Backbone as a printed PyTorch tensor [residue, N CA C, xyz], in Angstrom:
tensor([[[ 16.9580,  34.4970,   6.1560],
         [ 15.4400,  34.5390,   5.9190],
         [ 15.2890,  33.2400,   5.3030]],

        [[ 14.1980,  32.4300,   5.6280],
         [ 14.1010,  31.0570,   5.1710],
         [ 13.3410,  31.1930,   3.7340]],

        [[ 13.8040,  30.1700,   2.8150],
         [ 13.5840,  30.0730,   1.5980],
         [ 12.1470,  29.3770,   1.5040]],

        [[ 11.1720,  29.8610,   0.8010],
         [ 10.0050,  29.2700,   0.5120],
         [  9.5030,  28.3230,  -0.5180]],

        [[  9.0610,  27.2840,  -0.6460],
         [  9.1660,  26.3820,  -1.7820],
         [  7.8090,  26.3900,  -2.3430]],

        [[  7.7520,  26.3110,  -3.7110],
         [  6.6970,  26.0550,  -4.4100],
         [  5.9190,  24.7660,  -4.1980]],

        [[  4.7890,  24.6170,  -4.5710],
         [  4.2770,  23.1870,  -4.6030],
         [  4.8660,  22.2490,  -5.2560]],

        [[  5.3220,  22.8110,  -6.9130],
         [  5.9370,  21.6460,  -7.4290],
         [  7.2730,  21.3050,  -6.8270]],

        [[  8.0620,  22.2860,  -6.0880],
         [  9.2120,  21.7490,  -5.4480],
         [  9.0530,  20.6220,  -4.1250]],

        [[  7.8980,  21.2050,  -3.4910],
         [  7.5010,  20.3040,  -2.3460],
         [  7.0940,  18.8280,  -2.9150]],

        [[  6.5440,  18.8560,  -3.8910],
         [  6.1010,  17.7650,  -4.6270],
         [  7.3230,  16.9290,  -5.1000]],

        [[  8.0930,  17.3530,  -5.5360],
         [  9.4280,  16.8780,  -6.0540],
         [ 10.4570,  16.0730,  -4.7680]],

        [[ 10.2490,  16.9880,  -3.8580],
         [ 11.1950,  16.6500,  -2.5140],
         [ 10.2280,  15.6300,  -1.9360]],

        [[  9.1050,  15.5090,  -1.6870],
         [  8.2520,  14.5230,  -0.7520],
         [  7.8740,  13.3890,  -1.5770]],

        [[  7.6960,  13.4850,  -2.9050],
         [  7.3820,  12.2390,  -3.7710],
         [  5.5650,  12.4700,  -3.9310]],

        [[  5.0120,  13.3680,  -3.3330],
         [  3.6310,  13.6590,  -3.3680],
         [  3.2530,  14.2900,  -4.5340]],

        [[  1.8780,  14.3440,  -5.2270],
         [  1.7980,  14.8860,  -6.3020],
         [  1.1320,  16.3880,  -5.6530]],

        [[  1.0370,  17.4120,  -6.6240],
         [  0.6010,  18.6670,  -6.0650],
         [ -1.0620,  18.6030,  -5.8720]],

        [[ -1.7320,  17.6220,  -6.4830],
         [ -3.0640,  17.6100,  -6.1710],
         [ -3.1190,  16.7040,  -4.7260]],

        [[ -2.1340,  15.9370,  -4.1710],
         [ -2.4090,  15.2660,  -2.8690],
         [ -1.9510,  16.3370,  -1.8240]],

        [[ -0.9990,  17.2390,  -2.3090],
         [ -0.6770,  18.4570,  -1.3470],
         [ -1.8650,  19.2470,  -1.2470]],

        [[ -2.7580,  19.5290,  -2.3200],
         [ -3.8450,  20.4840,  -2.1250],
         [ -4.8540,  19.7470,  -1.3560]],

        [[ -4.9920,  18.5340,  -1.5620],
         [ -5.9050,  17.6240,  -0.7640],
         [ -5.4940,  17.6590,   0.6220]],

        [[ -4.3180,  17.3160,   1.0740],
         [ -4.0140,  17.3290,   2.3890],
         [ -4.3930,  18.7450,   3.1360]],

        [[ -4.0970,  19.8630,   2.5570],
         [ -4.5320,  21.0930,   2.8680],
         [ -5.9890,  21.0080,   3.1060]],

        [[ -6.7810,  20.5280,   2.1570],
         [ -7.9790,  20.7390,   2.2380],
         [ -8.8140,  19.8660,   3.2160]],

        [[ -8.2490,  18.7470,   3.5970],
         [ -8.6940,  17.8790,   4.7710],
         [ -8.3230,  18.2320,   6.1680]],

        [[ -7.4200,  19.1000,   6.1100],
         [ -6.6930,  19.6820,   7.4450],
         [ -5.3400,  18.7730,   7.7990]],

        [[ -4.9510,  17.9680,   7.0480],
         [ -3.5190,  17.1660,   7.2410],
         [ -2.4860,  18.0090,   7.6500]],

        [[ -2.6010,  19.3210,   6.8060],
         [ -1.6930,  20.3440,   6.9350],
         [ -2.2390,  21.5820,   6.9460]],

        [[ -1.7340,  22.4980,   7.7180],
         [ -2.4100,  24.0750,   7.8320],
         [ -2.3060,  24.4560,   6.6570]],

        [[ -3.3010,  25.5870,   6.5810],
         [ -3.2330,  26.3240,   5.3010],
         [ -2.1260,  26.8770,   5.1720]],

        [[ -1.5880,  26.9820,   3.8010],
         [ -0.1510,  27.2010,   3.2310],
         [ -0.2640,  28.5160,   3.1180]],

        [[  0.8620,  29.4660,   3.4120],
         [  0.7760,  31.0740,   3.1670],
         [  1.0720,  31.0590,   1.6090]],

        [[  0.4310,  32.1640,   1.0490],
         [  0.7010,  32.2250,  -0.2870],
         [  1.3140,  33.3690,  -0.8330]],

        [[  2.1060,  33.4670,  -1.9440],
         [  2.7380,  34.5050,  -2.5070],
         [  1.5580,  35.6630,  -3.1690]],

        [[  2.1190,  36.8160,  -3.2880],
         [  1.2390,  37.7480,  -3.7480],
         [  0.3670,  37.3210,  -4.7680]],

        [[  0.9220,  36.4250,  -5.7450],
         [  0.2260,  35.9490,  -6.8900],
         [ -0.7020,  34.7310,  -6.5900]],

        [[ -0.7300,  34.4330,  -5.5650],
         [ -1.6960,  33.1890,  -4.9200],
         [ -1.1460,  32.0360,  -4.7410]],

        [[  0.1590,  31.8030,  -5.4500],
         [  1.0140,  30.6080,  -5.3740],
         [  1.0760,  30.1340,  -3.6390]],

        [[  1.1270,  28.7340,  -3.4770],
         [  1.5250,  28.5060,  -2.1610],
         [  2.8500,  28.4170,  -2.1260]],

        [[  3.4580,  28.7540,  -0.7910],
         [  4.8830,  28.8210,  -0.4860],
         [  5.1820,  28.0000,   0.8050]],

        [[  5.7240,  26.9050,   0.9550],
         [  5.8930,  25.9910,   2.0450],
         [  7.2730,  26.3010,   2.5910]],

        [[  7.2350,  26.2330,   3.7140],
         [  8.3470,  26.6810,   4.6730],
         [  8.9490,  24.9900,   4.7820]],

        [[ 10.2240,  25.1990,   5.5020],
         [ 11.0130,  23.7800,   5.9780],
         [ 10.1830,  23.1430,   7.0370]],

        [[  9.5630,  23.6610,   7.7890],
         [  8.5770,  23.0930,   8.7780],
         [  7.3730,  22.3090,   8.2760]],

        [[  7.0140,  22.7980,   7.0820],
         [  5.9210,  22.1570,   6.2420],
         [  6.3940,  20.9670,   5.7420]],

        [[  7.9060,  20.8120,   5.3670],
         [  8.4560,  19.6350,   4.8990],
         [  8.5880,  18.5270,   5.9730]],

        [[  8.9640,  19.0430,   7.1870],
         [  9.3300,  18.1260,   8.3010],
         [  7.8930,  17.5850,   8.7980]],

        [[  6.8470,  18.2960,   8.5340],
         [  5.7270,  17.6820,   9.1380],
         [  5.0820,  16.7750,   7.8240]],

        [[  5.2540,  17.1250,   6.7050],
         [  5.0070,  16.1380,   5.8250],
         [  5.6120,  14.9220,   5.6410]],

        [[  6.9680,  15.0180,   6.0180],
         [  7.7290,  13.6570,   6.1330],
         [  7.2320,  12.8400,   7.0620]],

        [[  6.7080,  13.3450,   8.3040],
         [  6.0940,  12.7160,   9.5220],
         [  4.6350,  12.0430,   8.9630]],

        [[  3.9910,  12.7320,   8.2720],
         [  2.6980,  12.2810,   7.7720],
         [  2.8650,  11.1380,   6.8210]],

        [[  4.0810,  11.1200,   6.0190],
         [  4.3080,  10.0200,   5.1740],
         [  4.7300,   8.9710,   5.9200]],

        [[  5.4680,   8.9980,   7.0200],
         [  5.8160,   7.7410,   7.8170],
         [  4.4640,   7.2610,   8.6510]],

        [[  3.3360,   8.0450,   8.8310],
         [  2.3550,   7.5620,   9.3580],
         [  1.4780,   6.8310,   8.2040]],

        [[  1.6430,   7.3030,   7.1610],
         [  0.8920,   6.8490,   6.1370],
         [  1.6590,   5.4540,   5.6080]],

        [[  2.8530,   5.3450,   5.6520],
         [  3.6380,   4.1930,   5.3340],
         [  3.4880,   3.0340,   6.3610]],

        [[  3.2820,   3.5210,   7.6470],
         [  3.0790,   2.4530,   8.6210],
         [  1.4490,   2.0600,   8.9190]],

        [[  0.6120,   2.5250,   7.5870],
         [ -0.6480,   1.9990,   7.7460],
         [ -1.7000,   2.8790,   8.6060]],

        [[ -1.3250,   4.2470,   9.1340],
         [ -2.0430,   4.8270,   9.9370],
         [ -3.5360,   5.3380,   8.9830]],

        [[ -4.6160,   5.0000,   9.3660],
         [ -5.6910,   5.5350,   8.2480],
         [ -5.6290,   6.9710,   8.2690]],

        [[ -6.1950,   7.7140,   7.1500],
         [ -6.2760,   9.0200,   7.2290],
         [ -7.0690,   9.6740,   8.1810]],

        [[ -8.0960,   9.2150,   8.6620],
         [ -8.8410,   9.6890,   9.8350],
         [ -7.9120,   9.8140,  11.0480]],

        [[ -7.1720,   8.7600,  11.2520],
         [ -6.1490,   8.9110,  12.4290],
         [ -5.1880,   9.8070,  12.3170]],

        [[ -4.8890,  10.1500,  11.0750],
         [ -3.7890,  11.4810,  10.6460],
         [ -4.4350,  12.5340,  10.6800]],

        [[ -5.6840,  12.4990,  10.5330],
         [ -6.5410,  13.9680,  10.7830],
         [ -6.5620,  14.1920,  12.1450]],

        [[ -7.0060,  13.1670,  12.8580],
         [ -7.0150,  13.1940,  14.3300],
         [ -5.8090,  14.0250,  14.9090]],

        [[ -4.8300,  13.2100,  14.5560],
         [ -3.3490,  13.7170,  15.0180],
         [ -3.0320,  14.8960,  14.9520]],

        [[ -3.3350,  15.3130,  13.6700],
         [ -3.2170,  16.8490,  13.0160],
         [ -3.9120,  17.9630,  13.8870]],

        [[ -5.3210,  17.5320,  14.2920],
         [ -6.0820,  18.4250,  15.1260],
         [ -5.4800,  18.6040,  16.4170]],

        [[ -4.9480,  17.3240,  17.1210],
         [ -4.2650,  17.7020,  18.1820],
         [ -3.0400,  18.3690,  18.2350]],

        [[ -2.2910,  17.9910,  17.1810],
         [ -1.0870,  19.0870,  16.9990],
         [ -1.4390,  20.6060,  16.8880]],

        [[ -2.3730,  20.6360,  16.2850],
         [ -3.0390,  22.3000,  16.1230],
         [ -3.2090,  22.9490,  17.4570]],

        [[ -3.4200,  21.9900,  18.4840],
         [ -3.5780,  22.5080,  20.0650],
         [ -2.3380,  22.9290,  20.5860]],

        [[ -1.3750,  22.5800,  20.2020],
         [  0.1290,  22.9300,  20.7950],
         [  0.3260,  21.9630,  21.7520]],

        [[  1.0600,  22.2610,  22.7720],
         [  1.5350,  21.4610,  23.9590],
         [  0.3160,  20.9140,  24.6460]],

        [[ -0.8550,  21.5630,  24.8420],
         [ -2.0420,  21.0080,  25.7020],
         [ -2.2930,  19.4850,  25.3640]],

        [[ -1.9320,  19.1100,  24.1030],
         [ -2.2900,  17.6500,  23.5440],
         [ -1.1960,  16.8260,  23.3110]],

        [[  0.0030,  17.1570,  23.9370],
         [  1.1710,  16.2560,  23.8720],
         [  0.7660,  15.0250,  24.6010]],

        [[  0.2770,  14.6530,  25.4790],
         [ -0.3470,  13.4210,  25.9630],
         [ -1.1830,  12.7320,  25.1880]],

        [[ -1.9560,  13.2370,  24.6940],
         [ -2.8240,  12.5320,  23.8710],
         [ -2.1130,  12.1780,  22.7280]],

        [[ -1.3150,  13.0780,  22.0040],
         [ -0.4570,  12.5630,  20.8590],
         [  0.1810,  11.4250,  21.1580]],

        [[  0.9260,  11.4570,  22.3140],
         [  1.9350,  10.4210,  22.8150],
         [  1.2270,   8.9370,  22.8280]],

        [[  0.2160,   9.0280,  23.4590],
         [ -0.8910,   7.9530,  23.4530],
         [ -1.0480,   7.3710,  22.1930]],

        [[ -1.5090,   8.0610,  21.2070],
         [ -2.0110,   7.9800,  20.0090],
         [ -0.7320,   7.1260,  19.0070]],

        [[  0.1920,   7.7180,  19.2170],
         [  1.4420,   7.0970,  18.7380],
         [  1.9430,   5.9410,  19.2940]],

        [[  1.8440,   5.7100,  20.6550],
         [  2.0090,   4.5010,  21.3160],
         [  1.2600,   3.3850,  20.8550]],

        [[  0.0010,   3.9010,  20.7070],
         [ -1.0240,   2.8130,  20.1040],
         [ -0.4990,   2.3750,  18.6660]],

        [[ -0.4510,   3.4310,  17.7170],
         [  0.0840,   3.0930,  16.5140],
         [  1.2550,   2.2390,  16.3020]],

        [[  2.0640,   2.4910,  17.3430],
         [  3.4690,   1.7470,  17.3640],
         [  3.1410,   0.2720,  17.7440]],

        [[  2.3040,   0.0330,  18.7410],
         [  1.9800,  -1.0830,  19.0960],
         [  1.3540,  -1.9690,  17.8690]],

        [[  0.2580,  -1.1910,  17.0370],
         [ -0.2680,  -2.0300,  15.6800],
         [  0.7350,  -2.2790,  14.8950]],

        [[  1.6890,  -1.3370,  14.6660],
         [  2.8280,  -1.7720,  13.6670],
         [  3.6650,  -2.7740,  14.1580]],

        [[  4.1680,  -2.7210,  15.3560],
         [  4.7710,  -4.1090,  15.6490],
         [  3.8690,  -5.2850,  15.7490]],

        [[  2.6540,  -5.3010,  15.9140],
         [  1.9290,  -6.3070,  15.7500],
         [  1.7210,  -6.9280,  14.3910]],

        [[  1.8890,  -5.9350,  13.4010],
         [  1.7470,  -6.2300,  12.0040],
         [  3.0560,  -6.9440,  11.5300]],

        [[  4.0490,  -6.2180,  11.9800],
         [  5.4890,  -6.7660,  11.8190],
         [  5.7660,  -8.2210,  12.1140]],

        [[  5.3030,  -8.4970,  13.3590],
         [  5.4610,  -9.7130,  14.0720],
         [  4.6850, -10.7300,  13.1200]],

        [[  3.2020, -10.3690,  12.8330],
         [  2.7070, -11.3050,  11.8510],
         [  3.2090, -11.5030,  10.5510]],

        [[  4.0130, -10.5180,   9.8980],
         [  4.8690, -10.4220,   8.7670],
         [  5.8870, -11.6200,   8.9930]],

        [[  6.6950, -11.3240,   9.9230],
         [  7.7410, -12.2830,  10.3580],
         [  7.3240, -13.8700,  10.1570]],

        [[  6.0310, -13.9450,  10.8130],
         [  5.6120, -15.3460,  10.9250],
         [  5.4590, -16.0200,   9.6240]],

        [[  4.5920, -14.9220,   8.6310],
         [  4.2810, -15.4090,   7.4120],
         [  5.6240, -15.8010,   6.5330]],

        [[  6.4680, -14.7350,   6.5760],
         [  7.8990, -15.1130,   6.1000],
         [  8.5830, -16.1060,   6.4440]],

        [[  8.5160, -16.7140,   7.6720],
         [  9.0980, -17.7800,   8.2390],
         [  8.1220, -19.1480,   7.5750]],

        [[  7.1770, -19.2020,   7.5080],
         [  6.3000, -20.0200,   7.0770],
         [  6.3880, -20.5200,   5.4880]],

        [[  6.8440, -18.9780,   4.6220],
         [  7.1550, -19.0920,   3.2750],
         [  8.6400, -19.8070,   3.0720]],

        [[  9.4490, -19.4450,   3.9760],
         [ 10.8000, -19.8750,   3.9180],
         [ 10.8850, -21.5090,   4.2510]],

        [[  9.9260, -21.9340,   5.1820],
         [  9.9200, -23.4630,   5.2980],
         [  9.4730, -24.0300,   4.0990]],

        [[  8.1640, -23.2100,   3.4240],
         [  7.7400, -23.9250,   2.3410],
         [  8.6090, -23.9930,   0.9640]],

        [[  9.5460, -22.9900,   1.1060],
         [ 10.3530, -22.9960,  -0.0980],
         [ 11.4160, -24.0170,   0.1570]],

        [[ 12.0060, -24.2180,   1.3930],
         [ 12.7100, -25.1760,   1.7480],
         [ 12.5390, -26.6120,   1.5100]],

        [[ 11.1440, -26.7220,   1.9430],
         [ 10.5760, -27.9260,   1.6360],
         [ 10.5810, -28.3960,   0.2970]],

        [[ 10.3190, -27.4360,  -0.5600],
         [ 10.0800, -27.5000,  -2.1900],
         [ 11.4980, -27.8260,  -2.7600]],

        [[ 12.5980, -27.0980,  -2.0610],
         [ 14.0670, -27.4190,  -2.7610],
         [ 14.3560, -28.7760,  -2.1170]],

        [[ 13.9130, -29.4600,  -1.0930],
         [ 14.5420, -30.6540,  -0.6640],
         [ 13.7130, -31.6620,  -1.5710]],

        [[ 12.5810, -31.2490,  -1.8180],
         [ 11.9880, -32.2510,  -3.0500],
         [ 12.7350, -32.2750,  -4.4650]],

        [[ 12.9160, -30.7830,  -4.9200],
         [ 13.8380, -30.9240,  -6.1220],
         [ 14.8830, -31.6830,  -6.0540]],

        [[ 15.6130, -31.4810,  -4.8040],
         [ 16.9740, -32.0230,  -4.7690],
         [ 16.8840, -33.6430,  -5.1670]],

        [[ 15.6640, -34.1890,  -4.5340],
         [ 15.6810, -35.6380,  -4.4020],
         [ 14.9500, -36.5480,  -5.8340]],

        [[ 14.4080, -35.2770,  -6.5330],
         [ 13.8840, -35.6270,  -7.9850],
         [ 15.0440, -35.8790,  -8.8600]],

        [[ 15.0090, -37.0560,  -9.6440],
         [ 15.8310, -37.2420, -10.8050],
         [ 15.6800, -36.2440, -11.9900]],

        [[ 16.6410, -35.4910, -12.4920],
         [ 16.3970, -34.5360, -13.6130],
         [ 16.6620, -35.2770, -14.9470]],

        [[ 15.5790, -35.2150, -15.6020],
         [ 15.9300, -36.1710, -17.0450],
         [ 14.9380, -34.8720, -18.0050]],

        [[ 15.5980, -35.2040, -19.3480],
         [ 15.2370, -34.5220, -20.5710],
         [ 13.5530, -34.4460, -20.4200]],

        [[ 12.7980, -35.5940, -20.2830],
         [ 11.6110, -35.5650, -20.3260],
         [ 10.6120, -35.0750, -19.3090]],

        [[ 11.4210, -34.4860, -18.2680],
         [ 10.7380, -34.0600, -16.9780],
         [  9.9180, -32.8300, -17.2740]],

        [[  8.5280, -32.7010, -17.0800],
         [  7.6670, -31.4560, -17.3030],
         [  8.3820, -30.4400, -16.1730]],

        [[  7.9710, -29.2490, -16.9140],
         [  8.4350, -28.2420, -15.7040],
         [  7.4840, -28.1460, -14.6090]],

        [[  7.6560, -27.7880, -13.3080],
         [  6.8780, -27.7040, -12.1780],
         [  5.4810, -27.0810, -12.6400]],

        [[  4.7480, -27.8120, -12.2030],
         [  3.1510, -27.2620, -12.3210],
         [  2.5490, -27.8960, -13.5340]],

        [[  3.1910, -28.6450, -14.4200],
         [  2.6920, -29.0440, -15.7950],
         [  2.9260, -30.2980, -15.2860]],

        [[  1.9650, -31.1160, -16.1300],
         [  2.0360, -32.7220, -16.3000],
         [  2.0760, -33.0620, -17.3820]],

        [[  2.4580, -34.3430, -17.6760],
         [  2.7280, -34.7130, -19.1630],
         [  1.3690, -34.7670, -19.9770]],

        [[  0.2050, -34.7870, -19.2590],
         [ -0.8120, -34.7560, -20.2480],
         [ -1.3810, -33.0860, -20.4580]],

        [[ -0.7520, -32.0890, -19.8150],
         [ -0.9840, -30.9270, -19.8770],
         [ -0.8040, -30.4780, -21.3810]],

        [[ -2.0190, -29.8450, -22.1820],
         [ -1.8540, -29.5790, -23.2520],
         [ -0.9370, -28.3040, -23.6530]],

        [[ -0.6350, -27.6770, -22.5540],
         [  0.3480, -26.4520, -22.9790],
         [  1.7790, -27.0370, -23.1190]],

        [[  2.1970, -28.3480, -22.6430],
         [  3.2750, -29.0000, -22.7480],
         [  3.5650, -29.7100, -24.1070]],

        [[  2.3640, -30.2400, -24.3580],
         [  2.2310, -31.1000, -25.6040],
         [  2.2870, -30.3810, -27.0080]],

        [[  2.3290, -29.1350, -27.1420],
         [  2.0500, -28.4010, -28.3440],
         [  0.7280, -28.2380, -29.1060]],

        [[ -0.2130, -29.1080, -28.3660],
         [ -1.6760, -29.2130, -29.0260],
         [ -2.4050, -28.2360, -28.1210]],

        [[ -3.4830, -27.6650, -28.9030],
         [ -4.1630, -26.6680, -28.3200],
         [ -5.0880, -27.3740, -27.0950]],

        [[ -5.4170, -26.6720, -25.9750],
         [ -6.1060, -27.1340, -25.1730],
         [ -7.7320, -27.2160, -25.4850]],

        [[ -8.2780, -28.4430, -25.1310],
         [ -9.8320, -28.3470, -25.3610],
         [-10.5640, -27.6860, -24.7090]],

        [[-11.6900, -26.9600, -25.0900],
         [-12.3530, -26.0970, -24.5100],
         [-13.4740, -26.8380, -23.7950]],

        [[-13.4400, -26.4920, -22.2310],
         [-14.1890, -26.8800, -21.4050],
         [-15.4890, -26.2430, -21.4580]],

        [[-16.7030, -26.9930, -21.3400],
         [-17.9910, -26.3380, -21.4250],
         [-18.3410, -26.0110, -19.9480]],

        [[-18.8600, -24.6370, -19.7960],
         [-19.4210, -24.1180, -18.4860],
         [-20.6230, -23.7590, -18.8100]],

        [[-21.6400, -24.8130, -18.9290],
         [-23.0760, -24.3830, -19.4770],
         [-23.8680, -23.3020, -18.5040]],

        [[-23.7300, -23.6650, -16.9940],
         [-24.3600, -22.8160, -16.0770],
         [-23.8040, -21.3510, -16.0910]],

        [[-22.4000, -21.1090, -16.2000],
         [-21.9050, -19.6770, -16.4410],
         [-22.4410, -19.0120, -17.6390]],

        [[-22.4750, -19.8570, -19.0180],
         [-22.9670, -19.1820, -20.2360],
         [-24.3830, -18.8450, -20.0770]],

        [[-25.0300, -19.6900, -19.5860],
         [-26.3830, -19.6070, -19.3530],
         [-26.6580, -18.3430, -18.5800]],

        [[-26.0410, -18.1210, -17.5130],
         [-26.1220, -17.0350, -16.5520],
         [-25.8020, -15.8960, -17.3210]],

        [[-24.7990, -15.8070, -18.2610],
         [-24.1410, -14.3720, -19.0050],
         [-25.1720, -14.0650, -20.0380]],

        [[-26.0150, -14.9640, -20.5290],
         [-27.1560, -14.4170, -21.5080],
         [-28.3750, -14.0100, -20.7710]],

        [[-28.4010, -14.1430, -19.4210],
         [-29.5950, -13.3170, -18.7160],
         [-29.5570, -11.8940, -18.6680]],

        [[-30.5540, -11.3640, -18.7240],
         [-30.5830, -10.0680, -18.4970],
         [-30.7450,  -9.6720, -16.9280]],

        [[-30.5180,  -8.5070, -16.5350],
         [-30.4650,  -8.3250, -14.9150],
         [-31.9940,  -8.7470, -14.5080]],

        [[-33.2520,  -8.4150, -15.4480],
         [-34.3200,  -8.5770, -14.8960],
         [-34.5500, -10.0350, -14.7600]],

        [[-33.8910, -11.1850, -15.4680],
         [-34.1250, -12.5330, -15.4800],
         [-33.5130, -13.1530, -14.0360]],

        [[-32.1900, -12.3850, -13.6170],
         [-31.6780, -12.6930, -12.5550],
         [-32.3620, -12.3750, -10.9300]],

        [[-33.3910, -11.9640, -11.0970],
         [-33.7820, -11.3860,  -9.9070],
         [-34.8340, -12.4600,  -9.4040]]])
């Protein structure tokens, strides 16, 4: 006989909160969970497997509406296998495109970091050199308080009431 888990046990195993598990049930991401005589939810191992898959969909950026559509198709059984496969193929293509874009961004960041390292290697290091991002006339490096800059337009706007702004 299969052991059934409480909502607290499932929350601990999945990393989801009990509130999230109840929400997922309420919006149809998971089927109605059987209850013990006292009304407590009792999850089966198949529920854990499905939750693990939902977490993968969520981690890869599938919107809740997409997950709900997939769950509705899943509830139809084998009749919807083709539609579910197509849905997952499209989602996989979207994930692959995001990964490719992230890889390009990582490459650009790496190149910029290397550029700054090359500049750092060429700069003479001396005790009077200000830290990166600071200039010698930067008040935060001189020990003097920074002078207050006036922003009259912003201050005047802050004094206006919502009726004045219309």
